[in-house]
C-alpha positions as CSV (number, residue, x, y, z in Angstrom):
1,M,159.9,79.3,146.1
2,R,157.2,77.4,143.4
3,G,154.7,79.7,145.0
4,R,156.7,82.6,144.6
5,L,157.4,81.6,141.4
6,A,154.4,81.4,140.4
7,S,153.5,84.9,141.9
8,L,155.3,86.1,139.3
9,L,154.7,84.5,136.2
10,T,151.2,85.7,136.9
11,V,152.5,89.6,137.1
12,L,155.2,88.2,134.0
13,C,152.5,87.7,131.8
14,L,150.3,90.9,133.1
15,V,153.5,93.1,131.4
16,T,153.5,91.3,128.5
17,S,150.5,90.3,127.8
18,V,150.5,86.9,126.7
19,A,146.8,86.4,128.0
20,P,143.8,87.3,126.8
21,A,142.9,90.5,127.0
22,A,139.3,89.1,129.5
23,D,142.0,87.3,131.2
24,M,144.8,89.8,131.8
25,T,141.8,91.5,133.5
26,Q,140.0,88.6,135.6
27,A,143.4,87.3,136.4
28,F,144.2,91.4,138.3
29,L,140.7,91.2,139.7
30,S,141.2,87.9,141.3
31,Q,144.2,88.2,142.4
32,A,143.6,92.1,143.3
33,A,140.5,91.3,146.0
34,A,142.3,88.3,147.1
35,L,144.6,90.5,148.2
36,N,141.9,92.9,150.2
37,R,141.0,89.6,151.5
38,F,143.6,88.4,153.0
39,Q,144.9,91.9,155.0
40,V,141.4,91.7,156.5
41,A,141.3,88.4,157.1
42,S,145.2,88.2,158.3
43,G,144.7,91.9,160.7
44,N,141.8,90.2,162.4
45,L,143.9,86.8,163.1
46,A,147.0,89.2,164.2
47,L,144.4,91.1,166.7
48,R,143.1,87.0,167.9
49,K,146.9,85.8,168.4
50,T,149.0,88.2,169.5
51,Q,148.5,90.6,172.3
52,S,151.8,93.4,171.1
53,A,150.4,97.5,170.5
54,V,152.8,97.3,167.7
55,V,150.8,94.4,165.7
56,H,147.6,95.7,166.6
57,G,147.9,98.4,165.6
58,F,149.5,97.5,162.3
59,A,146.7,95.1,161.6
60,Q,144.3,97.6,162.6
61,Q,145.2,99.7,159.9
62,M,145.2,96.9,157.8
63,I,142.3,95.8,158.2
64,F,140.8,99.3,157.6
65,E,142.4,100.5,154.4
66,Y,142.4,97.1,153.0
67,S,138.2,97.3,153.8
68,V,138.1,100.2,151.9
69,A,140.6,99.6,149.1
70,A,137.7,96.3,149.4
71,G,134.9,98.4,148.4
72,K,136.7,100.6,145.4
73,L,137.3,97.6,143.8
74,R,133.8,96.8,144.3
75,Q,133.2,100.0,142.6
76,A,136.3,99.5,140.2
77,A,134.6,96.5,138.3
78,A,131.2,97.6,138.5
79,D,132.0,100.5,136.7
80,A,134.2,98.6,134.5
81,K,131.4,96.8,133.9
82,L,132.9,93.1,135.0
83,P,132.8,89.8,137.8
84,L,133.8,90.0,140.9
85,R,135.0,87.0,142.5
86,D,135.6,87.7,145.9
87,A,137.5,85.2,147.4
88,L,140.9,84.4,148.8
89,D,143.4,82.5,146.0
90,E,145.8,79.3,146.9
91,R,148.8,82.5,147.0
92,H,147.0,84.0,149.6
93,K,145.0,81.0,151.2
94,A,147.8,79.0,151.7
95,L,149.6,81.9,153.7
96,L,146.5,82.9,155.9
97,D,146.7,79.1,156.5
98,Q,150.3,78.7,157.4
99,L,149.1,82.1,160.3
100,T,146.6,80.3,161.1
101,H,148.4,77.0,162.4
102,T,151.2,79.3,163.8
103,A,151.6,79.5,167.5
104,P,149.8,83.1,169.0
105,G,152.2,85.4,170.6
106,K,155.9,86.5,169.5
107,T,155.8,83.5,167.2
108,L,152.3,84.5,165.3
109,S,153.9,88.6,165.3
110,K,157.0,87.5,163.8
111,A,154.8,85.5,161.3
112,Y,152.5,87.5,160.7
113,F,154.7,90.4,159.7
114,E,156.8,87.9,157.8
115,A,153.6,87.0,155.3
116,Q,152.8,90.4,155.2
117,E,156.5,90.9,153.9
118,K,155.8,89.0,151.5
119,V,152.2,89.5,150.0
120,L,152.9,93.5,149.9
121,R,156.3,92.8,147.5
122,D,154.3,90.4,145.2
123,D,151.0,92.3,144.5
124,T,152.8,95.4,144.9
125,A,154.2,94.2,141.7
126,L,151.1,92.9,140.4
127,L,149.6,96.1,141.0
128,Q,152.5,97.9,139.6
129,G,152.4,95.3,136.0
130,Y,149.0,96.3,135.3
131,A,148.7,99.9,136.2
132,E,151.3,99.5,133.5
133,S,150.3,97.9,131.2
134,G,146.8,96.9,132.4
135,D,144.0,96.6,129.2
136,N,140.7,98.1,131.0
137,E,141.3,101.7,132.2
138,R,139.0,101.9,135.1
139,L,141.2,98.8,136.8
140,K,144.5,100.5,136.0
141,V,143.6,103.8,137.6
142,Y,142.5,101.7,140.9
143,A,146.2,99.6,140.7
144,Q,147.2,103.1,140.0
145,E,145.8,104.7,142.8
146,M,147.1,101.3,145.1
147,V,150.4,100.7,144.9
148,P,151.5,103.7,146.4
149,V,149.6,102.6,149.9
150,L,151.1,99.2,149.1
151,R,154.8,100.5,148.8
152,G,154.0,102.9,152.3
153,H,152.9,99.8,153.9
154,L,156.2,98.0,153.1
155,A,158.4,101.0,154.1
156,Q,156.4,101.0,157.4
157,L,156.5,97.3,157.5
158,G,160.1,97.9,157.8
159,K,160.5,100.6,160.7
160,L,157.8,98.5,162.6
161,R,160.2,95.3,162.3
162,K,164.0,96.6,163.2
């Protein structure tokens, strides 16, 4: 609950411009980079700790697509002449730590899909907020491109979990 509240407050700050513009942009950059890093790290973890072909297929897709997204984010930050700290934030790190300590096999498969759903929902809201109200046009374009990608992953995840 506490993590969800923190992420919702962050999105609220992005949407309502409570934070100064530079802080808003830097917060967005950090969280978008953390999303990309989480997806690659959690996908690699799922590949190591499960045998499920369904999980492997989804994890491989996530690793590929978020590696590409990380490159696009680096380029967008460079185009905007902004520094990019490419690291996990506390929210994504906590989820990755939980997955790391989850038993392998079916338990990990279930936890991986649950973590994916949480991250994709929260980060879709973050990206949507910046796409609509961000102050840097280059980063807004990145966010606008990524929103349908995350929504597609959520829809795919819903089908896989049935």
